[in-house]
N, C-alpha and C positions, 0 to 999 in steps of 0.2 A: 784257593784252593792246593791241598799238595799234588801235584801232575804226577805225580808215579802211584799213587794211591789205587787199590784192587779193587777199591770199593765199585760197582757198578751205578753208573748213571743213568737216573730215573729223570721221570715229568717233574717232581718234586726241584730240582736242580736247574732247570730250563731259564729262573731267573739271574743266574748266574754269566751266562752266555745272552746279554739284551740287544747285542750290537749287530752291524747290518754286513761286518765282512764275512765273507765265505766261510773260516773256521768257524765262526762263532753259528753261523746257517748251519755248519755239517753239527757244531757240537749241541744244536738243538736239536737234531734228527733222531740222530746217537740216544738223545737222553727220552724221546721219545718210544724209541727201536726198546730202551729198557732191560739188554743183554748184554752190553760191554763195560769191564772195567775203564775208569778213568783212562789210565795209565795207558790202555790200548788204541785209545782215542788220540795220543798226544803220540807215541809211536808212529802210528801210520802217518798222520799229518806232517811230521818232520821228515820220516824217510819219503814219504810222497813228494813234498818241494822240492828236497835236494835232488830227488829221482829225474823229476822232469826239469830240474834247470841244467843237468846234465842231457839227458835223454827224451826223443820228441818222437812221436807215434807211433806204429807197431801195434798189435797182437799183444794187450796183456795177460802173462803166465802168471798168476799167484798162487807159489806152490807153497803147501802147508800154510795155507791160507787161514783157517780157523772161521770167520763169521764173514768172511770175504771185503771188511771194510777197506782195506788197502788198494784194493781194484778200483772199487768203485771212487777212490779217490783220484786214484790215476786216471780214468777218466773223465772228471770231473776238470781236471788241470787241464788237460788237452785232449779236445775234444777229435782230433786227429787219428786217435785212435778209437776203432768203430768199436770195437770188442776188448771184452775181457775173460779170460777163462779164470774160475777159482776153483782150485783143486786141493782135496785134502781125501786122507782115509776113510775121516768121519767129519760129515760135515753136521755143526752143531744143529739142533733141531731151530733154534731161535735165528738161523742165519736169514732163512725166506722172511723173518719181521723185519729186521736191519732191511734188507734187501727193500721190501715194500714201502718203508721209509723214506726213502732213498730216491725210489723212484716219483712219491708222494712228492717231494721236496724238488727235484728234480724229472721232469717226464721225461728230457731227452737221455732219458739213462737205459728207459723200458725197453727189455730183450736186447740189452748191450753187455750185459753179467749172465756167466753160465755157469754153474756152478755144476763140476763133476767129484762125486766121490768115488775115488781109484787109488791104484798106489800111484807116485809118484813117478815112476819109472816106465807107467804106461801111455803117459802122456805124449802126444806128437809134438815135438817141437820144428819150428823152421828160422832160419838165419834173422827174417824179421823182426822175430818173436822180440818182447820186451820180458824178460823173466826177472820174478824177484821173490823177497821172501822174506819176513820179518820174524825172527826170532825161532827158524826151524832148529829146532832140538841137537847137539851135539852132530853127529854123523847125518845128521839130513841137511844140515847147510853145506859139507862135500857136495852130497847128493844133489843138488840144485846146481851147484856151481859145474860138477862135471856133465850134469845133464845139457848145460848153455853150452859148456864148450866142446862137445858133441856137434855142435850143428853150428856154432857159429854166435849166436844169439848175445845179444847186449843179458848182461846181468846184473844184480843188486841185492845184498844179501846185509841182513842185520846179526849177524851169528849170536850167537848162546847154549849155555850148558855145555862148556868144553869137554870132552872125556880124553883128558890130556894122558890116560893109560894106554888110550885106541890109536895115538896117532903118531909119527913122528916128528919131532918139534925144530929139527934139523940142527941140535946141538947149540940152541940160542937160550935153552932154562939158565943157563949159566949168568946172564946179560937180563932179559928179559924174563915177566913173569908168564908163567905157561900158557893163559888164555891169547895173550899177545902175543907171543911167542905160535902159537899155532896161526892166528891171524894174518900174522906176517909170511907165514911159508904158504897158506890161501892165495895171498894176495900176488907171491911167488910163483906159481902153479900158474894163476891166469896170466904172467908176462910172458912165463915162457912157453904157451901155447898159443904167442900170437897174439895176446889182448893189451891194448891200452890201460893199466890201473889207476883209479882213483879211489885214496882213501880221505872220509871224511869222518864227522862224528855228531851226531846227534846230542841236546845237551842229556846232562850227566844227572841231573835235576829228575828226569822223567825216567830213566834205567842206567844203572852204572855198566851195561853189557852195550854201549852206545856207539861201537865203530860201525860204520858202513862203508860197504868195499864194494865201489862200482868197477864192471869192467866192459870194452866194447873194442870186437877184434879187431883187426889191421890187416889181416890177410883178407 
């Protein structure tokens, strides 16, 4: 199957995931919920795996969360995180259906993911949090980084929808294409604020906007 497809995963596709691996169990669960594009399943999975290899524990705060799949996967991959907040300005109606399917498959998730429908600026963050965001459009990615840096929290973002007219590209556009220059500036900003920076990529057959930026405060 094409991993970048925006077609919804439904119960008819459950036979495509017959195995016993955690990912295949997760995929079948998302198919039962019937509300997510295939692309979002693979994006959330690939980001969560890389984040958990680097950062363990802490409250998960998924900003611009959409249906909240990333928050659920991060708890599945590390039970030492007892709670996740899934925050968005508008929580999709079917987020509750996805959450119910996840709890049905993994009862230990019950009561551990809290959805908050509010502006990202209003969420109280703490230093021990793990702040994450997948494809928060344009300036929302910068807001996620700024909120995390303000408290020294660990952070991981997968940027998208770069607004090249609104941001300083640091003069790098002579060497780098605009979106890459913008992401380099974001990495430098993290480092200048006392963060250890890690740069990775998820597979580009899932999305061409595949640069994963992670940071951990050294201060």
